[in-house]
N, C-alpha and C positions, 0 to 999 in steps of 0.2 A: 624708916630703915632704908639704906641706900641699895641700889640695885647695880650689880656689876656685870656686864656682858663681856664674857671671857672667851675671845676668838682665838684659836691656835691652829697652826699648821705644822705639826711636827710628826710626821708619820711614824718616827722610830719610838716615839712616846717614852716609855721608861727608860730607854737606852739615850735618849736625846739630851744633848748638853744644854739646848735651849730650854728644855722642861724644867730643868733645875732652877732656872731664873723665875720661870712661871710659879713653880711651887714655892719660892721663897717669896715672891710678892703676894701670893694668896695667903700664906701664913702671916705675913705682915699686915695685909688688908683685914684678914679675920680677926687679928688682935685689936686692930683699931675699931672694928665694926663687927661685934660678935653675932649680930643678927642679920647681916646683910644677905640680900637676895642673890644667889648665884646662878647666873645663865651661861653655862659652858656650851661651846659650839666647837667640836672637835672636826675640822675641816678635812683631816686626814682620812676620817673614818665616814663623814657625812657629805662629802663633796658631790657625791652622785644625786644627793637629794636636792641640789641647788639648781635654779633655772639655768638651762643650757644657752639660752639666747639663741635658739634656732628659729625657724620662720614664725612659730606660733608666739614665742615670747616677744619677738621683735614686732610683730603686728599688733600684740596687745599693748606693748609700750607705746608705740606710734599712735594707736587709736586714743590711749589715754591722755597722751601728752599733746596730740596735735589734732586729734579728730573729735567725734561727738561722744566718745565712751561708750559706744555700742559694742559689745564683746559676745561672741558665740560661747557655747558651754566650754569648750576646750580653751579658748582664750581667757575666759573669766577664771578657770582654774589656775592657769598659769599666772594670771595677774595676782591672784589671791596668795599665792605661795610668795611672789615677790614682796607683796606688802606684809607678809608675815615677817619677813626678814628686816624691813625697815621699821616696822613697829617695834622690834626688839631694840632698835637703836633709840628711838624716841622714849622707849620704857626705862632705858638704863641711865644711871647718873653718871657711870664711868665706863669707858670702853678700854678694855686690855686686849692688844694684839701682840701675839707670841709667834715668831716665825725666824728661822735662820735665813741667812743670805743664800740664795740658789743663783749660780751663774750671774753674779753681780746685781740681781734683782730679788723679788719676793717669789715664793713658791707658787706654782700656777694655780693651786687650788685656793690660795688667798686672793689671787688676782680675780678669780672667777667670782668669789664672794663679794669683792670691792665692785666688781662690774653689776652686781646684782643690786647692791644698796646705795650707789651713788646714782640717784635718779631724780631728774627734774620734777618739781612739784612734790616730791616725796621727802628728799633730804636736802635739796636745794632749789634756788629759783634764780632766774637770770632777769634782772630788773634794772631798767635804765642803763644798759651797758655793763653791768656788773654782776658777779655772782653773790648770792645772798644765801649763806648757809642756814638751815632750818635747825640745826643741832646746837646753837649757841647756848652756852652756860654749862656745857658738859666738858668734862676733862677725858683725856686719853692718854694712854701709856703704851709704849712699844718696848718689847723685849727681844732682843736678837743676839745671835752668835754669828762669827765669820771667821774662816779660816785665816785670812790675812789681816792686814791693818789698812783700814780704807778711811781714817778720821781725817779731819782737817789738817793741813800741813803736810801729810804722807804723800808719797809719790803716786799712790793709787786713789786719792781723795775724789778725783773726778769720776772714777769708776763705780762709785756708790750709786747705784739706781735702786736702792732698797728703802733706807731711812728718809733721804730727802724726798722720795716719791710719796711714801706713807705720811710724812708731815704735810706735804702740800695737798694730797687727796683729802686728808682727815680735816685739814684746815678749810677747804673749799666747802665743805658740808657743815663747818661752823665750830668743829672742836677747838678748844684752846682753854688753858695751855696744853700743850702735848709734850710729854717727858719721855725719854729714851734711855734705856740701859743697854750698853752694847759690851759684848765679851768678844775681845779680839787682842791678838791673833791666837786663834785656837790651834793652829797647826804650823804655820810658816815661820813662828819664832822657837820652834822646839816644844818638846812635851813639858818641861818645866815652866816655860813662859806660858804656854797655854794654860796649865793648870792654876797658875798664879792669877791669870787674867780671868779665868772663870769664877775663881773664890771671890775675887774682888767684885765681880759683877753680880754674883749671888747676893752678897751683902747690901750692895746698892739696890737691888731689886727688892729686898726685904724692907729696907729703910723706905724705898718709894710707896710700898703697899701701905706702911703705917701711916705715910704722910698725906695720902689721898682721902 
């Protein structure tokens, strides 16, 4: 049975437009895989449990990456929490990331999770001058909403620091193909345009869930 790691940064949850895409994707995925293992990670609620990358986290990371791997009790506990997160990626067949665009990029709690799981020797290696992702053979999907239109060919395309970033960082650790469903513009085109764009994206998200 497949395992889906479901990472979402939607603090409004039930009121969130982006959550509607996630729910549609999950319904489609459940239809295709009734017995799938679901690993949800609500970053809006659980971000405080993530490593903060303070002095202890950084010291543990550097010791494991560049030192002799000798950790004191505090650093060992910090490193264990980090590896719990990367272990989830290795255990999952599919990664789903759901997050709206915030200030042209991704929500800060999603960036915090990314900084935790993109780790040398855990999810990627640097070999012979090239990055080698350790999560090859795994699929990823991105679901997002944004108030304006930032797609290719639009005046604001160069200001999209969300989807291209997610594609790049997921590709770095080996994911591929990486699919994306984008609902836009939610606000700047007016209420009717936003509602139509969201409905279209909901259908796309459901279809994507069925196909993975």
